[in-house]
mmCIF file as gemmi writes it, N, C-alpha and C atoms, coordinates in Angstrom:
data_model
loop_
_atom_site.group_PDB
_atom_site.id
_atom_site.type_symbol
_atom_site.label_atom_id
_atom_site.label_alt_id
_atom_site.label_comp_id
_atom_site.label_asym_id
_atom_site.label_entity_id
_atom_site.label_seq_id
_atom_site.pdbx_PDB_ins_code
_atom_site.Cartn_x
_atom_site.Cartn_y
_atom_site.Cartn_z
_atom_site.occupancy
_atom_site.B_iso_or_equiv
_atom_site.pdbx_formal_charge
_atom_site.auth_seq_id
_atom_site.auth_asym_id
_atom_site.pdbx_PDB_model_num
ATOM 1 N N . MET Axp A 1 ? -39.732 3.984 1.771 1 0 ? 1 A 1
ATOM 2 C CA . MET Axp A 1 ? -39.66 3.159 0.593 1 0 ? 1 A 1
ATOM 3 C C . MET Axp A 1 ? -39.053 3.928 -0.583 1 0 ? 1 A 1
ATOM 4 N N . GLU Axp A 2 ? -39.076 5.214 -0.546 1 0 ? 2 A 1
ATOM 5 C CA . GLU Axp A 2 ? -38.543 6.025 -1.633 1 0 ? 2 A 1
ATOM 6 C C . GLU Axp A 2 ? -37.021 5.883 -1.76 1 0 ? 2 A 1
ATOM 7 N N . ARG Axp A 3 ? -36.34 5.498 -0.702 1 0 ? 3 A 1
ATOM 8 C CA . ARG Axp A 3 ? -34.887 5.433 -0.711 1 0 ? 3 A 1
ATOM 9 C C . ARG Axp A 3 ? -34.352 4.203 -1.443 1 0 ? 3 A 1
ATOM 10 N N . LYS Axp A 4 ? -35.054 3.102 -1.45 1 0 ? 4 A 1
ATOM 11 C CA . LYS Axp A 4 ? -34.531 1.887 -2.063 1 0 ? 4 A 1
ATOM 12 C C . LYS Axp A 4 ? -34.269 2.046 -3.56 1 0 ? 4 A 1
ATOM 13 N N . PRO Axp A 5 ? -35.172 2.578 -4.342 1 0 ? 5 A 1
ATOM 14 C CA . PRO Axp A 5 ? -34.859 2.743 -5.763 1 0 ? 5 A 1
ATOM 15 C C . PRO Axp A 5 ? -33.67 3.674 -6.014 1 0 ? 5 A 1
ATOM 16 N N . ASP Axp A 6 ? -33.504 4.698 -5.168 1 0 ? 6 A 1
ATOM 17 C CA . ASP Axp A 6 ? -32.356 5.588 -5.34 1 0 ? 6 A 1
ATOM 18 C C . ASP Axp A 6 ? -31.051 4.851 -5.083 1 0 ? 6 A 1
ATOM 19 N N . SER Axp A 7 ? -31.004 4.037 -4.052 1 0 ? 7 A 1
ATOM 20 C CA . SER Axp A 7 ? -29.782 3.296 -3.753 1 0 ? 7 A 1
ATOM 21 C C . SER Axp A 7 ? -29.515 2.231 -4.816 1 0 ? 7 A 1
ATOM 22 N N . ILE Axp A 8 ? -30.568 1.617 -5.329 1 0 ? 8 A 1
ATOM 23 C CA . ILE Axp A 8 ? -30.387 0.63 -6.395 1 0 ? 8 A 1
ATOM 24 C C . ILE Axp A 8 ? -29.867 1.309 -7.657 1 0 ? 8 A 1
ATOM 25 N N . ARG Axp A 9 ? -30.394 2.469 -7.975 1 0 ? 9 A 1
ATOM 26 C CA . ARG Axp A 9 ? -29.898 3.22 -9.131 1 0 ? 9 A 1
ATOM 27 C C . ARG Axp A 9 ? -28.434 3.589 -8.952 1 0 ? 9 A 1
ATOM 28 N N . ALA Axp A 10 ? -28.055 3.98 -7.763 1 0 ? 10 A 1
ATOM 29 C CA . ALA Axp A 10 ? -26.656 4.338 -7.503 1 0 ? 10 A 1
ATOM 30 C C . ALA Axp A 10 ? -25.743 3.133 -7.687 1 0 ? 10 A 1
ATOM 31 N N . ILE Axp A 11 ? -26.171 1.984 -7.186 1 0 ? 11 A 1
ATOM 32 C CA . ILE Axp A 11 ? -25.366 0.761 -7.337 1 0 ? 11 A 1
ATOM 33 C C . ILE Axp A 11 ? -25.243 0.392 -8.806 1 0 ? 11 A 1
ATOM 34 N N . VAL Axp A 12 ? -26.327 0.466 -9.547 1 0 ? 12 A 1
ATOM 35 C CA . VAL Axp A 12 ? -26.303 0.149 -10.975 1 0 ? 12 A 1
ATOM 36 C C . VAL Axp A 12 ? -25.415 1.142 -11.726 1 0 ? 12 A 1
ATOM 37 N N . LEU Axp A 13 ? -25.489 2.401 -11.356 1 0 ? 13 A 1
ATOM 38 C CA . LEU Axp A 13 ? -24.657 3.421 -12.005 1 0 ? 13 A 1
ATOM 39 C C . LEU Axp A 13 ? -23.175 3.16 -11.75 1 0 ? 13 A 1
ATOM 40 N N . VAL Axp A 14 ? -22.814 2.847 -10.516 1 0 ? 14 A 1
ATOM 41 C CA . VAL Axp A 14 ? -21.416 2.541 -10.195 1 0 ? 14 A 1
ATOM 42 C C . VAL Axp A 14 ? -20.956 1.307 -10.97 1 0 ? 14 A 1
ATOM 43 N N . PHE Axp A 15 ? -21.79 0.288 -11.06 1 0 ? 15 A 1
ATOM 44 C CA . PHE Axp A 15 ? -21.452 -0.917 -11.809 1 0 ? 15 A 1
ATOM 45 C C . PHE Axp A 15 ? -21.242 -0.595 -13.29 1 0 ? 15 A 1
ATOM 46 N N . ALA Axp A 16 ? -22.127 0.22 -13.869 1 0 ? 16 A 1
ATOM 47 C CA . ALA Axp A 16 ? -22.022 0.575 -15.289 1 0 ? 16 A 1
ATOM 48 C C . ALA Axp A 16 ? -20.751 1.388 -15.554 1 0 ? 16 A 1
ATOM 49 N N . VAL Axp A 17 ? -20.445 2.317 -14.671 1 0 ? 17 A 1
ATOM 50 C CA . VAL Axp A 17 ? -19.221 3.11 -14.842 1 0 ? 17 A 1
ATOM 51 C C . VAL Axp A 17 ? -17.998 2.203 -14.764 1 0 ? 17 A 1
ATOM 52 N N . GLY Axp A 18 ? -18.015 1.239 -13.859 1 0 ? 18 A 1
ATOM 53 C CA . GLY Axp A 18 ? -16.913 0.283 -13.767 1 0 ? 18 A 1
ATOM 54 C C . GLY Axp A 18 ? -16.749 -0.533 -15.031 1 0 ? 18 A 1
ATOM 55 N N . LEU Axp A 19 ? -17.863 -0.952 -15.612 1 0 ? 19 A 1
ATOM 56 C CA . LEU Axp A 19 ? -17.79 -1.703 -16.872 1 0 ? 19 A 1
ATOM 57 C C . LEU Axp A 19 ? -17.209 -0.853 -18.001 1 0 ? 19 A 1
ATOM 58 N N . VAL Axp A 20 ? -17.619 0.395 -18.071 1 0 ? 20 A 1
ATOM 59 C CA . VAL Axp A 20 ? -17.114 1.285 -19.121 1 0 ? 20 A 1
ATOM 60 C C . VAL Axp A 20 ? -15.614 1.508 -18.952 1 0 ? 20 A 1
ATOM 61 N N . ILE Axp A 21 ? -15.188 1.771 -17.727 1 0 ? 21 A 1
ATOM 62 C CA . ILE Axp A 21 ? -13.754 1.989 -17.481 1 0 ? 21 A 1
ATOM 63 C C . ILE Axp A 21 ? -12.959 0.737 -17.815 1 0 ? 21 A 1
ATOM 64 N N . THR Axp A 22 ? -13.456 -0.423 -17.429 1 0 ? 22 A 1
ATOM 65 C CA . THR Axp A 22 ? -12.775 -1.676 -17.733 1 0 ? 22 A 1
ATOM 66 C C . THR Axp A 22 ? -12.7 -1.908 -19.243 1 0 ? 22 A 1
ATOM 67 N N . GLY Axp A 23 ? -13.761 -1.594 -19.951 1 0 ? 23 A 1
ATOM 68 C CA . GLY Axp A 23 ? -13.764 -1.759 -21.404 1 0 ? 23 A 1
ATOM 69 C C . GLY Axp A 23 ? -12.752 -0.874 -22.087 1 0 ? 23 A 1
ATOM 70 N N . PHE Axp A 24 ? -12.713 0.388 -21.708 1 0 ? 24 A 1
ATOM 71 C CA . PHE Axp A 24 ? -11.739 1.305 -22.309 1 0 ? 24 A 1
ATOM 72 C C . PHE Axp A 24 ? -10.313 0.889 -21.975 1 0 ? 24 A 1
ATOM 73 N N . THR Axp A 25 ? -10.085 0.447 -20.75 1 0 ? 25 A 1
ATOM 74 C CA . THR Axp A 25 ? -8.747 0.029 -20.352 1 0 ? 25 A 1
ATOM 75 C C . THR Axp A 25 ? -8.295 -1.191 -21.141 1 0 ? 25 A 1
ATOM 76 N N . SER Axp A 26 ? -9.183 -2.153 -21.326 1 0 ? 26 A 1
ATOM 77 C CA . SER Axp A 26 ? -8.794 -3.348 -22.071 1 0 ? 26 A 1
ATOM 78 C C . SER Axp A 26 ? -8.577 -3.038 -23.545 1 0 ? 26 A 1
ATOM 79 N N . LEU Axp A 27 ? -9.355 -2.128 -24.105 1 0 ? 27 A 1
ATOM 80 C CA . LEU Axp A 27 ? -9.134 -1.728 -25.497 1 0 ? 27 A 1
ATOM 81 C C . LEU Axp A 27 ? -7.781 -1.058 -25.655 1 0 ? 27 A 1
ATOM 82 N N . GLN Axp A 28 ? -7.458 -0.178 -24.739 1 0 ? 28 A 1
ATOM 83 C CA . GLN Axp A 28 ? -6.178 0.52 -24.807 1 0 ? 28 A 1
ATOM 84 C C . GLN Axp A 28 ? -5.022 -0.463 -24.651 1 0 ? 28 A 1
ATOM 85 N N . ALA Axp A 29 ? -5.15 -1.416 -23.752 1 0 ? 29 A 1
ATOM 86 C CA . ALA Axp A 29 ? -4.095 -2.404 -23.534 1 0 ? 29 A 1
ATOM 87 C C . ALA Axp A 29 ? -3.907 -3.28 -24.766 1 0 ? 29 A 1
ATOM 88 N N . SER Axp A 30 ? -5.003 -3.658 -25.42 1 0 ? 30 A 1
ATOM 89 C CA . SER Axp A 30 ? -4.862 -4.507 -26.602 1 0 ? 30 A 1
ATOM 90 C C . SER Axp A 30 ? -4.247 -3.741 -27.759 1 0 ? 30 A 1
ATOM 91 N N . GLU Axp A 31 ? -4.527 -2.445 -27.875 1 0 ? 31 A 1
ATOM 92 C CA . GLU Axp A 31 ? -3.906 -1.637 -28.917 1 0 ? 31 A 1
ATOM 93 C C . GLU Axp A 31 ? -2.412 -1.491 -28.664 1 0 ? 31 A 1
ATOM 94 N N . GLU Axp A 32 ? -2.013 -1.297 -27.415 1 0 ? 32 A 1
ATOM 95 C CA . GLU Axp A 32 ? -0.601 -1.189 -27.085 1 0 ? 32 A 1
ATOM 96 C C . GLU Axp A 32 ? 0.112 -2.508 -27.346 1 0 ? 32 A 1
ATOM 97 N N . GLU Axp A 33 ? -0.559 -3.616 -27.059 1 0 ? 33 A 1
ATOM 98 C CA . GLU Axp A 33 ? 0.027 -4.932 -27.288 1 0 ? 33 A 1
ATOM 99 C C . GLU Axp A 33 ? 0.263 -5.152 -28.778 1 0 ? 33 A 1
ATOM 100 N N . ARG Axp A 34 ? -0.714 -4.761 -29.593 1 0 ? 34 A 1
ATOM 101 C CA . ARG Axp A 34 ? -0.565 -4.928 -31.044 1 0 ? 34 A 1
ATOM 102 C C . ARG Axp A 34 ? 0.559 -4.056 -31.583 1 0 ? 34 A 1
ATOM 103 N N . SER Axp A 35 ? 0.644 -2.815 -31.146 1 0 ? 35 A 1
ATOM 104 C CA . SER Axp A 35 ? 1.701 -1.938 -31.648 1 0 ? 35 A 1
ATOM 105 C C . SER Axp A 35 ? 3.06 -2.403 -31.145 1 0 ? 35 A 1
ATOM 106 N N . GLY Axp A 36 ? 3.119 -2.954 -29.937 1 0 ? 36 A 1
ATOM 107 C CA . GLY Axp A 36 ? 4.365 -3.509 -29.415 1 0 ? 36 A 1
ATOM 108 C C . GLY Axp A 36 ? 4.793 -4.733 -30.195 1 0 ? 36 A 1
ATOM 109 N N . ALA Axp A 37 ? 3.842 -5.562 -30.59 1 0 ? 37 A 1
ATOM 110 C CA . ALA Axp A 37 ? 4.155 -6.752 -31.379 1 0 ? 37 A 1
ATOM 111 C C . ALA Axp A 37 ? 4.666 -6.353 -32.758 1 0 ? 37 A 1
ATOM 112 N N . ARG Axp A 38 ? 4.073 -5.315 -33.323 1 0 ? 38 A 1
ATOM 113 C CA . ARG Axp A 38 ? 4.552 -4.841 -34.632 1 0 ? 38 A 1
ATOM 114 C C . ARG Axp A 38 ? 5.975 -4.318 -34.52 1 0 ? 38 A 1
ATOM 115 N N . ALA Axp A 39 ? 6.253 -3.576 -33.469 1 0 ? 39 A 1
ATOM 116 C CA . ALA Axp A 39 ? 7.591 -3.018 -33.287 1 0 ? 39 A 1
ATOM 117 C C . ALA Axp A 39 ? 8.616 -4.128 -33.094 1 0 ? 39 A 1
ATOM 118 N N . SER Axp A 40 ? 8.285 -5.151 -32.322 1 0 ? 40 A 1
ATOM 119 C CA . SER Axp A 40 ? 9.233 -6.236 -32.103 1 0 ? 40 A 1
ATOM 120 C C . SER Axp A 40 ? 9.429 -7.047 -33.386 1 0 ? 40 A 1
ATOM 121 N N . THR Axp A 41 ? 8.386 -7.188 -34.196 1 0 ? 41 A 1
ATOM 122 C CA . THR Axp A 41 ? 8.51 -7.887 -35.472 1 0 ? 41 A 1
ATOM 123 C C . THR Axp A 41 ? 9.415 -7.105 -36.419 1 0 ? 41 A 1
ATOM 124 N N . ARG Axp A 42 ? 9.232 -5.785 -36.435 1 0 ? 42 A 1
ATOM 125 C CA . ARG Axp A 42 ? 10.098 -4.96 -37.281 1 0 ? 42 A 1
ATOM 126 C C . ARG Axp A 42 ? 11.542 -5.034 -36.811 1 0 ? 42 A 1
ATOM 127 N N . ALA Axp A 43 ? 11.763 -5.009 -35.506 1 0 ? 43 A 1
ATOM 128 C CA . ALA Axp A 43 ? 13.117 -5.082 -34.964 1 0 ? 43 A 1
ATOM 129 C C . ALA Axp A 43 ? 13.757 -6.418 -35.323 1 0 ? 43 A 1
ATOM 130 N N . ALA Axp A 44 ? 13.012 -7.499 -35.242 1 0 ? 44 A 1
ATOM 131 C CA . ALA Axp A 44 ? 13.531 -8.818 -35.588 1 0 ? 44 A 1
ATOM 132 C C . ALA Axp A 44 ? 13.872 -8.875 -37.076 1 0 ? 44 A 1
ATOM 133 N N . ALA Axp A 45 ? 13.021 -8.313 -37.911 1 0 ? 45 A 1
ATOM 134 C CA . ALA Axp A 45 ? 13.287 -8.298 -39.353 1 0 ? 45 A 1
ATOM 135 C C . ALA Axp A 45 ? 14.526 -7.46 -39.657 1 0 ? 45 A 1
ATOM 136 N N . ASP Axp A 46 ? 14.682 -6.344 -38.974 1 0 ? 46 A 1
ATOM 137 C CA . ASP Axp A 46 ? 15.875 -5.513 -39.171 1 0 ? 46 A 1
ATOM 138 C C . ASP Axp A 46 ? 17.132 -6.25 -38.737 1 0 ? 46 A 1
ATOM 139 N N . ASP Axp A 47 ? 17.06 -6.969 -37.615 1 0 ? 47 A 1
ATOM 140 C CA . ASP Axp A 47 ? 18.208 -7.741 -37.141 1 0 ? 47 A 1
ATOM 141 C C . ASP Axp A 47 ? 18.585 -8.817 -38.138 1 0 ? 47 A 1
ATOM 142 N N . ILE Axp A 48 ? 17.594 -9.497 -38.7 1 0 ? 48 A 1
ATOM 143 C CA . ILE Axp A 48 ? 17.868 -10.548 -39.678 1 0 ? 48 A 1
ATOM 144 C C . ILE Axp A 48 ? 18.51 -9.947 -40.927 1 0 ? 48 A 1
ATOM 145 N N . ALA Axp A 49 ? 18.004 -8.813 -41.367 1 0 ? 49 A 1
ATOM 146 C CA . ALA Axp A 49 ? 18.568 -8.161 -42.547 1 0 ? 49 A 1
ATOM 147 C C . ALA Axp A 49 ? 20.008 -7.732 -42.288 1 0 ? 49 A 1
ATOM 148 N N . LEU Axp A 50 ? 20.279 -7.187 -41.115 1 0 ? 50 A 1
ATOM 149 C CA . LEU Axp A 50 ? 21.633 -6.752 -40.791 1 0 ? 50 A 1
ATOM 150 C C . LEU Axp A 50 ? 22.582 -7.938 -40.68 1 0 ? 50 A 1
ATOM 151 N N . MET Axp A 51 ? 22.114 -9.045 -40.128 1 0 ? 51 A 1
ATOM 152 C CA . MET Axp A 51 ? 22.965 -10.226 -40.011 1 0 ? 51 A 1
ATOM 153 C C . MET Axp A 51 ? 23.28 -10.798 -41.386 1 0 ? 51 A 1
ATOM 154 N N . SER Axp A 52 ? 22.312 -10.791 -42.283 1 0 ? 52 A 1
ATOM 155 C CA . SER Axp A 52 ? 22.581 -11.316 -43.626 1 0 ? 52 A 1
ATOM 156 C C . SER Axp A 52 ? 23.534 -10.389 -44.382 1 0 ? 52 A 1
ATOM 157 N N . LEU Axp A 53 ? 23.432 -9.085 -44.164 1 0 ? 53 A 1
ATOM 158 C CA . LEU Axp A 53 ? 24.366 -8.148 -44.794 1 0 ? 53 A 1
ATOM 159 C C . LEU Axp A 53 ? 25.778 -8.353 -44.239 1 0 ? 53 A 1
ATOM 160 N N . ALA Axp A 54 ? 25.875 -8.569 -42.954 1 0 ? 54 A 1
ATOM 161 C CA . ALA Axp A 54 ? 27.177 -8.764 -42.333 1 0 ? 54 A 1
ATOM 162 C C . ALA Axp A 54 ? 27.823 -10.053 -42.841 1 0 ? 54 A 1
ATOM 163 N N . ARG Axp A 55 ? 27.028 -11.092 -43.021 1 0 ? 55 A 1
ATOM 164 C CA . ARG Axp A 55 ? 27.57 -12.355 -43.54 1 0 ? 55 A 1
ATOM 165 C C . ARG Axp A 55 ? 28.032 -12.202 -44.982 1 0 ? 55 A 1
ATOM 166 N N . SER Axp A 56 ? 27.263 -11.478 -45.786 1 0 ? 56 A 1
ATOM 167 C CA . SER Axp A 56 ? 27.668 -11.313 -47.184 1 0 ? 56 A 1
ATOM 168 C C . SER Axp A 56 ? 28.898 -10.431 -47.302 1 0 ? 56 A 1
ATOM 169 N N . ASP Axp A 57 ? 29.089 -9.487 -46.39 1 0 ? 57 A 1
ATOM 170 C CA . ASP Axp A 57 ? 30.297 -8.65 -46.388 1 0 ? 57 A 1
ATOM 171 C C . ASP Axp A 57 ? 31.517 -9.438 -45.935 1 0 ? 57 A 1
ATOM 172 N N . ALA Axp A 58 ? 31.317 -10.409 -45.055 1 0 ? 58 A 1
ATOM 173 C CA . ALA Axp A 58 ? 32.43 -11.199 -44.522 1 0 ? 58 A 1
ATOM 174 C C . ALA Axp A 58 ? 32.965 -12.173 -45.571 1 0 ? 58 A 1
ATOM 175 N N . ARG Axp A 59 ? 32.151 -12.54 -46.523 1 0 ? 59 A 1
ATOM 176 C CA . ARG Axp A 59 ? 32.583 -13.513 -47.545 1 0 ? 59 A 1
ATOM 177 C C . ARG Axp A 59 ? 33.404 -12.823 -48.547 1 0 ? 59 A 1
């Protein structure tokens, strides 16, 4: 009977470690997504600014 609590603890420990790893991975992915969105927004704003400069130079 002594073995059952040890195996249950091991299963719970593996489950908890999996939750922690999943949490850190999702946090990292969401941070990368936000920084990628900022970079694409900046690139779009730069493109718009360059296009407006090019149009004003053409006139």
